[in-house]
C-alpha positions as CSV (number, residue, x, y, z in Angstrom):
1,M,-4.3,-54.1,-58.5
2,A,-7.9,-54.4,-57.1
3,T,-10.7,-53.0,-59.3
4,A,-13.2,-50.6,-57.2
5,P,-16.3,-52.5,-56.6
6,R,-19.7,-51.9,-58.6
7,P,-21.9,-48.9,-56.9
8,A,-24.2,-51.8,-56.9
9,D,-22.4,-53.7,-54.8
10,L,-21.1,-51.4,-51.6
11,T,-23.0,-51.4,-48.4
12,A,-25.5,-49.0,-47.3
13,T,-22.9,-47.3,-45.3
14,A,-19.9,-47.3,-47.9
15,A,-22.7,-46.0,-50.0
16,R,-23.9,-43.5,-47.6
17,R,-19.8,-42.5,-47.1
18,A,-19.1,-42.2,-50.7
19,I,-22.2,-40.4,-51.7
20,A,-21.1,-37.7,-48.8
21,E,-17.5,-37.7,-49.7
22,G,-18.5,-36.5,-53.5
23,R,-16.6,-40.0,-54.5
24,L,-20.6,-41.4,-55.6
25,T,-23.5,-39.9,-57.0
26,A,-27.2,-41.2,-56.2
27,Q,-28.1,-41.3,-59.5
28,A,-24.9,-43.3,-60.5
29,L,-25.7,-45.4,-57.1
30,V,-29.2,-45.9,-58.5
31,Q,-28.4,-46.1,-62.7
32,D,-26.1,-49.4,-61.5
33,C,-29.1,-50.9,-59.0
34,L,-31.2,-50.6,-62.2
35,D,-28.7,-52.2,-64.5
36,R,-28.1,-54.4,-62.0
37,I,-31.4,-55.8,-61.7
38,A,-32.5,-55.7,-66.0
39,E,-29.3,-58.0,-65.7
40,R,-30.2,-60.4,-62.9
41,D,-34.1,-59.9,-62.0
42,P,-35.5,-61.7,-65.2
43,K,-33.9,-64.8,-63.1
44,I,-34.2,-64.0,-59.9
45,R,-37.9,-62.0,-59.8
46,A,-37.4,-60.2,-56.8
47,W,-39.7,-57.1,-57.9
48,T,-42.9,-56.6,-58.7
49,R,-43.1,-52.7,-59.9
50,L,-40.0,-50.7,-60.8
51,D,-40.3,-46.7,-60.9
52,R,-36.9,-46.2,-62.3
53,E,-37.9,-43.0,-64.1
54,G,-39.4,-41.6,-60.8
55,A,-35.9,-43.2,-59.1
56,L,-33.3,-41.3,-61.8
57,A,-35.6,-37.8,-60.7
58,A,-35.1,-38.4,-57.1
59,A,-31.6,-39.2,-57.6
60,R,-30.7,-36.1,-59.9
61,A,-32.6,-34.1,-57.1
62,A,-30.4,-35.8,-54.4
63,D,-27.4,-34.9,-56.4
64,A,-28.8,-31.2,-57.1
65,R,-27.8,-29.4,-53.6
66,P,-25.1,-26.9,-54.0
67,A,-21.9,-27.5,-52.5
68,D,-21.8,-24.8,-50.5
69,A,-24.9,-25.0,-48.7
70,A,-25.6,-26.3,-45.5
71,P,-25.6,-30.1,-44.8
72,T,-29.5,-31.2,-44.7
73,E,-29.0,-34.6,-46.2
74,G,-30.7,-37.3,-43.9
75,P,-29.4,-40.4,-43.1
76,L,-30.4,-42.3,-46.2
77,H,-29.3,-39.7,-48.9
78,G,-28.8,-41.1,-51.9
79,L,-29.6,-45.0,-51.3
80,P,-32.0,-46.7,-53.4
81,I,-34.3,-49.0,-51.3
82,G,-37.0,-51.5,-52.0
83,I,-40.5,-51.7,-50.8
84,K,-41.8,-55.1,-49.8
85,D,-45.7,-54.8,-51.2
86,I,-47.5,-54.9,-48.1
87,F,-46.6,-51.3,-47.7
88,D,-48.5,-48.5,-49.5
89,V,-46.2,-46.4,-51.8
90,A,-48.3,-43.3,-53.4
91,G,-48.9,-44.2,-56.9
92,M,-47.9,-47.5,-57.0
93,P,-50.0,-51.2,-56.9
94,A,-49.9,-52.4,-53.5
95,E,-51.5,-55.9,-54.6
96,Y,-50.0,-57.9,-51.6
97,G,-49.2,-60.8,-53.0
98,S,-52.6,-61.9,-54.4
99,P,-54.9,-61.8,-57.4
100,I,-57.7,-60.4,-55.2
101,H,-56.0,-57.2,-55.2
102,R,-54.3,-56.9,-58.7
103,G,-54.3,-53.2,-59.9
104,R,-55.2,-51.7,-56.2
105,Q,-53.5,-48.2,-56.3
106,S,-52.4,-46.6,-53.5
107,S,-52.8,-42.9,-52.8
108,A,-51.0,-42.7,-49.5
109,E,-48.1,-43.6,-48.3
110,A,-47.3,-46.3,-45.5
111,T,-45.3,-44.5,-42.4
112,P,-42.1,-46.5,-42.9
113,V,-42.0,-45.5,-46.6
114,T,-42.7,-41.6,-45.4
115,L,-40.0,-42.0,-42.7
116,A,-37.4,-43.6,-45.2
117,R,-38.6,-40.5,-48.0
118,R,-37.6,-38.2,-45.5
119,A,-34.4,-39.7,-44.7
120,G,-33.6,-39.1,-48.2
121,A,-34.2,-42.8,-49.8
122,I,-34.9,-43.2,-53.1
123,V,-37.9,-45.6,-53.3
124,L,-36.7,-48.0,-56.7
125,G,-39.9,-49.9,-56.4
126,K,-42.0,-52.9,-54.5
127,T,-40.6,-56.2,-54.0
128,V,-42.7,-59.4,-54.3
129,T,-44.2,-61.0,-51.1
130,T,-46.0,-64.2,-50.5
131,E,-49.9,-64.2,-51.0
132,F,-51.0,-61.3,-47.7
133,A,-47.5,-62.2,-46.1
134,C,-48.7,-66.2,-45.4
135,F,-47.3,-69.2,-46.4
136,H,-48.4,-69.5,-50.2
137,A,-45.1,-69.0,-52.5
138,G,-44.3,-66.1,-54.7
139,P,-42.2,-66.3,-58.3
140,T,-39.0,-65.0,-56.2
141,R,-35.9,-67.2,-56.4
142,N,-33.1,-67.9,-53.6
143,P,-30.2,-65.7,-55.3
144,A,-27.3,-68.3,-53.4
145,D,-29.3,-71.3,-55.5
146,P,-31.8,-70.4,-57.6
147,E,-33.5,-74.2,-57.4
148,H,-34.1,-73.3,-53.4
149,T,-36.6,-71.0,-51.8
150,P,-36.0,-67.8,-51.0
151,G,-38.2,-68.0,-47.6
152,G,-41.1,-65.9,-47.1
153,S,-42.9,-63.9,-46.9
154,S,-40.6,-61.2,-47.5
155,S,-38.6,-63.2,-49.9
156,G,-37.9,-60.0,-52.9
157,S,-36.7,-58.0,-50.3
158,A,-34.5,-60.4,-48.9
159,A,-33.3,-61.7,-52.7
160,A,-33.1,-58.1,-53.9
161,V,-30.4,-57.4,-51.3
162,A,-28.8,-60.7,-51.9
163,D,-28.2,-60.1,-55.6
164,G,-27.0,-56.5,-55.4
165,H,-30.0,-54.9,-56.6
166,V,-30.6,-52.5,-53.6
167,P,-28.5,-52.1,-50.5
168,L,-31.3,-52.2,-48.0
169,A,-34.7,-53.2,-48.1
170,Y,-38.1,-53.4,-46.5
171,G,-39.7,-56.4,-45.0
172,S,-42.1,-57.4,-42.0
173,Q,-42.7,-60.4,-39.9
174,T,-45.5,-61.9,-38.1
175,V,-44.2,-65.5,-37.8
176,G,-40.6,-65.4,-39.6
177,S,-41.0,-63.5,-42.4
178,V,-37.8,-61.1,-42.2
179,I,-35.5,-63.5,-40.1
180,R,-36.1,-66.7,-42.2
181,P,-35.6,-65.0,-45.4
182,A,-32.4,-63.2,-44.2
183,A,-31.1,-66.6,-43.1
184,F,-31.8,-68.4,-46.6
185,C,-30.4,-65.8,-48.8
186,G,-27.4,-64.9,-46.6
187,V,-27.8,-61.3,-46.0
188,V,-28.3,-59.1,-42.8
189,G,-32.4,-59.2,-41.5
190,M,-33.8,-57.6,-38.4
191,K,-37.6,-57.4,-37.0
192,V,-37.4,-54.0,-34.4
193,T,-39.2,-54.4,-31.0
194,R,-43.0,-54.5,-32.1
195,G,-45.1,-51.2,-31.8
196,A,-41.6,-49.4,-32.3
197,V,-42.4,-48.4,-35.6
198,A,-46.1,-47.1,-37.1
199,L,-47.6,-49.2,-39.4
200,D,-50.1,-46.9,-41.0
201,G,-50.6,-47.9,-44.6
202,T,-49.4,-51.3,-44.2
203,M,-51.0,-54.4,-44.4
204,A,-52.3,-55.8,-41.6
205,L,-52.6,-60.0,-40.9
206,S,-52.1,-60.4,-37.4
207,P,-51.6,-56.7,-35.1
208,S,-50.4,-58.4,-32.5
209,V,-47.1,-59.2,-33.7
210,D,-46.9,-57.5,-36.5
211,S,-43.5,-56.0,-37.3
212,P,-41.6,-54.2,-39.6
213,G,-38.1,-54.8,-40.5
214,A,-35.2,-54.5,-43.0
215,F,-32.5,-56.4,-45.0
216,A,-28.7,-55.3,-45.4
217,R,-25.5,-56.3,-46.4
218,S,-24.1,-55.3,-43.0
219,V,-25.0,-55.3,-39.6
220,R,-24.3,-50.9,-39.0
221,D,-26.3,-50.9,-41.9
222,L,-29.7,-50.7,-39.8
223,D,-28.4,-47.7,-37.8
224,L,-28.8,-45.8,-41.2
225,L,-32.3,-47.2,-41.3
226,L,-33.1,-46.8,-37.4
227,D,-31.9,-43.4,-37.9
228,A,-34.5,-42.7,-39.8
229,W,-37.0,-44.3,-37.8
230,A,-35.7,-42.3,-35.5
231,L,-35.0,-45.2,-33.0
232,D,-32.6,-44.1,-30.2
233,T,-29.2,-43.4,-31.2
234,A,-26.3,-45.9,-31.9
235,A,-24.8,-48.4,-29.4
236,A,-21.7,-50.2,-28.4
237,A,-21.3,-53.5,-28.0
238,P,-19.5,-54.4,-24.3
239,A,-15.8,-55.4,-25.1
240,R,-17.1,-59.3,-23.9
241,P,-20.8,-59.7,-24.6
242,R,-22.5,-61.8,-22.3
243,F,-24.6,-64.2,-24.7
244,G,-27.5,-66.9,-23.8
245,W,-27.1,-70.0,-26.1
246,C,-30.6,-71.2,-26.5
247,R,-31.5,-74.2,-28.3
248,T,-34.8,-73.8,-27.9
249,P,-37.7,-76.4,-27.0
250,L,-37.7,-76.9,-31.1
251,W,-34.3,-78.4,-31.2
252,D,-35.1,-81.5,-32.3
253,L,-36.6,-79.4,-35.8
254,V,-32.9,-78.0,-36.3
255,E,-31.0,-80.3,-39.1
256,P,-28.1,-81.8,-37.5
257,D,-25.7,-80.5,-39.9
258,Y,-27.0,-76.6,-38.6
259,R,-26.4,-78.0,-35.0
260,E,-23.1,-78.3,-35.6
261,R,-22.2,-74.8,-37.3
262,L,-24.3,-73.4,-34.7
263,D,-22.3,-74.9,-32.0
264,A,-19.0,-74.0,-33.7
265,M,-20.7,-70.3,-34.5
266,C,-20.8,-70.0,-30.3
267,R,-17.2,-71.5,-29.9
268,R,-15.7,-68.9,-32.5
269,L,-17.9,-66.2,-30.4
270,A,-16.0,-67.4,-27.3
271,A,-12.9,-67.8,-28.5
272,A,-12.9,-64.3,-29.5
273,G,-14.1,-63.0,-26.0
274,A,-17.9,-63.6,-25.7
275,E,-19.1,-65.0,-22.8
276,I,-21.4,-67.9,-24.0
277,V,-23.6,-69.3,-21.1
278,P,-26.4,-72.0,-21.8
279,L,-30.4,-71.1,-21.5
280,D,-32.9,-73.7,-21.1
281,L,-36.1,-72.2,-21.5
282,P,-38.3,-73.4,-18.5
283,A,-41.7,-75.9,-19.1
284,E,-43.5,-72.8,-19.3
285,F,-42.6,-71.8,-22.6
286,Q,-43.2,-75.1,-24.2
287,P,-46.4,-73.7,-25.6
288,L,-44.7,-70.9,-26.9
289,R,-45.2,-71.9,-30.7
290,E,-49.0,-72.9,-30.0
291,V,-49.9,-69.8,-28.5
292,H,-48.4,-67.9,-30.9
293,R,-50.2,-69.6,-33.9
294,A,-53.5,-69.2,-31.9
295,I,-52.9,-65.6,-32.2
296,F,-51.6,-65.1,-35.5
297,T,-54.4,-67.1,-37.1
298,V,-57.4,-65.7,-35.3
299,E,-56.2,-62.6,-35.8
300,A,-55.6,-63.4,-39.4
301,L,-59.0,-64.6,-40.1
302,A,-60.4,-60.6,-38.9
303,T,-57.8,-58.8,-41.0
304,R,-58.7,-61.2,-44.1
305,A,-62.2,-61.0,-43.4
306,E,-63.2,-59.3,-47.0
307,E,-61.4,-62.4,-48.6
308,W,-62.5,-64.8,-46.8
309,A,-66.3,-63.9,-47.4
310,H,-66.3,-62.7,-50.5
311,H,-63.1,-63.7,-52.6
312,R,-62.5,-67.6,-51.1
313,A,-61.9,-69.0,-54.0
314,M,-59.3,-66.8,-55.2
315,L,-57.5,-67.4,-52.0
316,S,-54.2,-70.1,-52.3
317,P,-55.3,-74.0,-50.4
318,K,-52.9,-73.1,-48.0
319,L,-54.1,-70.0,-46.8
320,R,-57.9,-71.5,-46.9
321,D,-57.1,-73.8,-44.7
322,L,-55.3,-71.8,-42.3
323,L,-58.2,-69.1,-42.1
324,A,-60.5,-72.7,-41.9
325,E,-58.7,-73.5,-38.6
326,A,-58.7,-70.5,-37.3
327,E,-62.6,-70.6,-37.7
328,A,-62.9,-73.5,-36.2
329,R,-61.2,-72.2,-32.8
330,P,-63.2,-71.2,-29.9
331,P,-64.3,-67.4,-29.1
332,E,-62.9,-67.4,-25.7
333,E,-59.0,-68.9,-27.1
334,L,-57.4,-65.6,-28.4
335,A,-58.3,-64.0,-24.8
336,A,-56.3,-66.7,-23.7
337,A,-53.6,-67.2,-25.9
338,Q,-53.0,-63.0,-25.4
339,A,-53.1,-63.6,-21.5
340,T,-50.4,-66.3,-21.7
341,A,-48.0,-64.3,-24.1
342,A,-48.4,-61.2,-21.8
343,G,-46.9,-63.5,-19.2
344,L,-44.0,-65.1,-21.2
345,R,-43.1,-62.0,-22.2
346,Q,-42.5,-60.5,-18.7
347,R,-40.5,-64.0,-17.5
348,F,-38.2,-63.7,-20.6
349,D,-37.2,-60.2,-19.6
350,E,-36.5,-62.2,-15.8
351,L,-34.7,-65.1,-17.6
352,T,-32.5,-62.6,-19.6
353,R,-31.9,-60.1,-17.0
354,G,-27.8,-60.0,-17.2
355,L,-27.6,-61.6,-20.3
356,D,-26.9,-58.9,-23.7
357,A,-28.6,-61.0,-25.7
358,V,-30.0,-64.5,-26.9
359,L,-28.4,-66.6,-29.8
360,A,-30.8,-69.1,-31.0
361,P,-31.2,-71.1,-34.5
362,S,-32.6,-68.8,-37.2
363,S,-34.3,-71.5,-39.1
364,P,-34.3,-75.3,-39.1
365,G,-31.4,-75.2,-41.9
366,A,-29.9,-73.8,-44.8
367,A,-32.9,-73.0,-47.5
368,P,-35.1,-76.2,-48.9
369,R,-34.5,-77.1,-52.4
370,G,-37.8,-76.1,-54.4
371,L,-40.0,-73.1,-54.9
372,D,-43.1,-74.3,-53.4
373,Y,-42.6,-74.4,-49.7
374,T,-40.8,-71.6,-47.9
375,G,-39.6,-73.3,-45.2
376,D,-40.5,-73.7,-41.3
377,P,-40.9,-70.5,-39.5
378,S,-41.4,-72.2,-36.2
379,L,-37.9,-71.2,-35.1
380,N,-38.6,-67.8,-35.5
381,G,-42.6,-67.5,-34.7
382,M,-41.9,-68.3,-31.0
383,W,-39.6,-65.1,-30.5
384,T,-42.0,-62.8,-32.6
385,L,-44.1,-63.6,-29.8
386,L,-42.1,-62.1,-27.5
387,H,-42.3,-58.6,-29.1
388,G,-38.3,-57.9,-29.2
389,P,-35.7,-57.1,-31.9
390,L,-34.4,-59.8,-33.6
391,L,-31.5,-60.0,-35.6
392,H,-30.3,-62.6,-38.7
393,V,-26.1,-62.4,-38.8
394,P,-25.1,-64.4,-41.3
395,E,-21.7,-66.9,-41.2
396,P,-19.8,-66.7,-44.5
397,Q,-19.7,-69.7,-46.4
398,P,-17.1,-71.8,-48.1
399,K,-18.2,-71.3,-52.2
400,G,-20.4,-73.8,-52.6
401,R,-22.6,-74.1,-49.7
402,L,-25.8,-72.5,-48.6
403,P,-26.2,-69.7,-46.7
404,L,-26.2,-69.9,-42.7
405,G,-25.8,-68.0,-39.5
406,I,-26.9,-67.4,-36.3
407,Q,-30.4,-65.4,-35.0
408,L,-29.7,-62.9,-32.0
409,V,-32.7,-62.4,-29.6
410,G,-32.8,-59.3,-27.9
411,R,-35.2,-57.7,-25.3
412,R,-38.4,-55.4,-26.0
413,G,-36.7,-52.0,-26.8
414,D,-32.8,-52.7,-26.9
415,D,-32.9,-52.3,-30.8
416,R,-29.8,-50.7,-31.0
417,R,-28.1,-52.7,-28.2
418,L,-29.0,-55.3,-30.6
419,I,-27.3,-53.5,-33.8
420,A,-24.3,-53.5,-32.0
421,L,-23.8,-57.0,-30.8
422,G,-24.4,-58.0,-33.7
423,A,-21.9,-55.8,-35.6
424,W,-19.7,-57.2,-32.7
425,V,-21.0,-60.9,-34.3
426,E,-20.3,-60.0,-37.6
427,A,-16.9,-58.9,-36.9
428,V,-15.8,-62.3,-35.6
429,F,-17.3,-63.8,-38.3
430,R,-15.7,-62.6,-41.1
431,R,-12.6,-62.4,-39.3
432,T,-12.3,-66.1,-39.6
433,T,-13.5,-68.4,-42.4
434,A,-16.0,-71.5,-41.5
435,A,-14.8,-74.8,-41.6
436,P,-15.4,-76.5,-45.1
């Protein structure tokens, strides 16, 4: 006889349903998550700070509503959540993954955190970010194989969800900081449309492209989060989705094994009823990576001006090199890059008219071995620049194989539609098993 799963292993949707039906208490869920963290985090190192007592007190309060009271619970009622350490949480440090800000305390909260609490979420603590959400790795290890990187910069959040510490966790993306860790750790990851959620109280890196995101264990879990963020209403996927399959101008970066897996994924989706249309981006999209880098580096120099001017020796060599590169760029380059990006966004909308979403690689391949390098984000930054929602859907892999999956690229404002399409893809993947 099958045993019931541990509360910590439930998806957010399953846990929310169990709490609503009285089969699970928020306190039992939070306690089991804390127990899992105590068991596993000494090895995975996904967390910078836990608020054990505060989380348990909030869980007890969530369970205390009288049974005959009118239901007022929000979409995240009773669900523990991890918060990437670039979002301010009142009473907790916000150190941005840098020794420069060690001990910095938050007196207020970032808007996405406030929205989560209002929706009933229980903040368990802060998760590891790479230094200033950039490329210098933190201590987190990949639960799929601790000798491999979890990706970055939302490394702690992706690892925490993958390892069963929490059902949901916040991330952010400026280049590939949600999609790449989701791909490497084997969880669902989404970056929402840029500007869809206010980022007050969140560390800025490159404001033109910074976007919040999240990690979950199933695609439909993200509907709960978008309910909390008040982003439209849940959508349904068409019976026969029409996907553009884009190998991108950077296909030469994709590892041969992953190329084969992607082609096989597309064949499985087609066999399930999807129409797969080859989408070759025209030559004007060739400089996407360079345009994104120009904007990202120059804006990062502005947002990190204080650290660059007064604490340069405490920055990692990777970040010093990036900011020095930005300092050497001509002043007029940012405006030119912004104009090019705006034009490409409009052009992408035209090219994808008639498609439900675009399919693309999530990364060059599976998580690289080693912990000092978080992986190449080139296959993410080009899409992040276009401002639309992005979603990674993992493909279940045979035992012993590192996680792989596929990226869905949506049009600006089509966040809910992308979730519906991702849920359709996820269902196809779960019905069939990847070949060994």
